[in-house]
C-alpha positions as MATLAB code, in Angstrom:
seq = 'MPIYEYECGSCGHRFEAIQKMSDPVLIDCPACNKAGLKKLMSAAGFQLKGTGWYATDFKNGQKKEKKPESDSTPPKKKTDGCGGGTCGCAS';
ca = [
      17.205   -1.569   -1.112;
      16.550    1.957   -1.616;
      17.788    4.079   -4.546;
      19.804    7.203   -4.425;
      19.674    9.875   -6.556;
      23.380   11.536   -7.146;
      24.869   14.758   -8.939;
      27.731   15.789   -9.659;
      28.642   19.880   -8.523;
      31.460   19.815  -11.200;
      30.363   18.248  -13.991;
      26.257   18.217  -13.767;
      26.592   14.432  -14.288;
      23.369   12.640  -12.723;
      22.877    9.120  -11.721;
      21.037    6.886   -9.863;
      22.910    4.138   -7.271;
      21.392    1.412   -5.521;
      22.721    1.299   -1.953;
      21.610   -0.060    1.673;
      20.782    2.739    4.068;
      23.707    1.978    6.160;
      26.369    2.135    3.002;
      28.613    5.736    3.060;
      27.450    8.399    0.844;
      29.194    8.679   -2.566;
      31.727   11.122   -2.744;
      33.701   10.505   -6.365;
      31.832   11.295   -9.748;
      31.999    8.193  -11.852;
      31.887   10.625  -14.909;
      34.907   13.112  -14.285;
      36.191   11.288  -10.789;
      36.331   14.669   -8.986;
      35.131   14.412   -5.383;
      31.714   16.730   -6.140;
      29.039   14.296   -5.570;
      25.871   15.539   -3.572;
      22.743   13.330   -2.777;
      19.502   14.754   -4.216;
      16.121   14.537   -2.726;
      13.794   12.625   -4.869;
      10.264   10.981   -4.536;
      10.281    7.559   -3.372;
       8.838    5.429   -6.018;
       7.112    2.148   -5.233;
       4.119   -0.378   -5.728;
       1.987   -2.018   -3.955;
       1.617   -5.596   -4.191;
      -0.492   -8.244   -2.756;
      -4.661   -8.204   -2.838;
      -6.582   -5.393   -0.834;
      -4.663   -2.636   -3.289;
      -6.676   -0.458   -5.701;
      -3.879   -0.933   -8.537;
      -4.197   -4.682   -8.357;
      -8.047   -5.068   -7.679;
      -9.633   -2.725  -10.141;
      -7.237   -2.129  -12.657;
      -9.793   -3.262  -15.193;
     -12.364   -0.947  -14.106;
     -14.624   -3.704  -12.586;
     -15.324   -4.015   -9.429;
     -15.175   -7.680   -7.427;
     -18.609   -9.121   -6.555;
     -18.866   -9.859   -2.829;
     -20.135  -13.386   -2.254;
     -23.727  -13.242   -0.586;
     -23.549  -14.252    3.142;
     -25.603  -17.142    4.283;
     -29.155  -15.987    6.134;
     -27.489  -16.319    9.270;
     -29.703  -13.708   10.942;
     -31.674  -14.584   13.611;
     -35.567  -14.963   13.170;
     -37.551  -11.787   14.741;
     -39.213  -12.073   17.732;
     -42.825  -11.183   18.120;
     -43.279   -7.665   19.563;
     -46.771   -8.466   21.544;
     -46.635  -11.047   24.599;
     -43.344  -12.948   25.284;
     -42.798  -14.094   21.838;
     -44.285  -17.389   21.389;
     -43.308  -19.092   24.563;
     -45.132  -21.997   26.802;
     -46.722  -18.993   28.798;
     -49.769  -19.109   26.361;
     -49.879  -15.369   26.120;
     -48.823  -15.148   22.563;
     -51.297  -15.471   19.725;
];
């Protein structure tokens, strides 16, 4: 659920409230009990979790080593003749 930041226009009290997006906007200040709250715009705070993110993979400054893939590249073909077939043109 998102965290919203509010400020009271009457007393200046600021606080955060965890609300669903579908919840109505708060109106009454919990400090002075007046109807003067205003929802503030603030930067969203979030944390990326799981593998593949910079914060979790390289936090200690060391990069993970890739495992070498097996040599699955096909052998190179000869450029002279047909490539060593049974026609007799390869040397």
